[in-house]
C-alpha positions, 0 to 999 in steps of 0.5 A, a space after each residue: 477099259 474097252 477095246 480101241 477103235 482099231 481093235 474093234 475094226 479088226 474084230 469086225 473084219 474078222 467076223 465078216 471074213 468068217 461069215 463070208 467063208 461060211 456062206 461060200 463053204 455052204 454054196 453048191 458051186 465051186 469057189 476059190 479066190 486069190 489075192 490080186 496083190 500077192 497072187 496067193 490063193 487064199 480060199 477054196 470051198 468044199 465044192 471046189 475040192 469035190 469038183 477039181 480035186 485040189 485043196 488049199 495049198 496044192 497050188 499056193 499061187 496063181 502062177 503055180 495053179 496055172 502051171 500045174 493045171 493047164 495042159 495046153 500052153 495056149 490056155 495057160 498063157 491066156 489064163 496068165 494074161 488075165 492076171 
């Protein structure tokens, strides 16, 4: 018996995610993203790590990122307001 439509969609989305991450990993620019819903940082590429020295998990949430990386309180407040 074949896969259900739901399982096919999930597998398709997983392949797309994998391809997107492969493309972003290969880019010569720093890239990271976080979930707008949960504010969890979900991805950083090699260039991001090379440029900033942080790996995925160093700052699990946007709030922790802002708190741990912005020295100037005004800049931190501005960054937080953008979220």
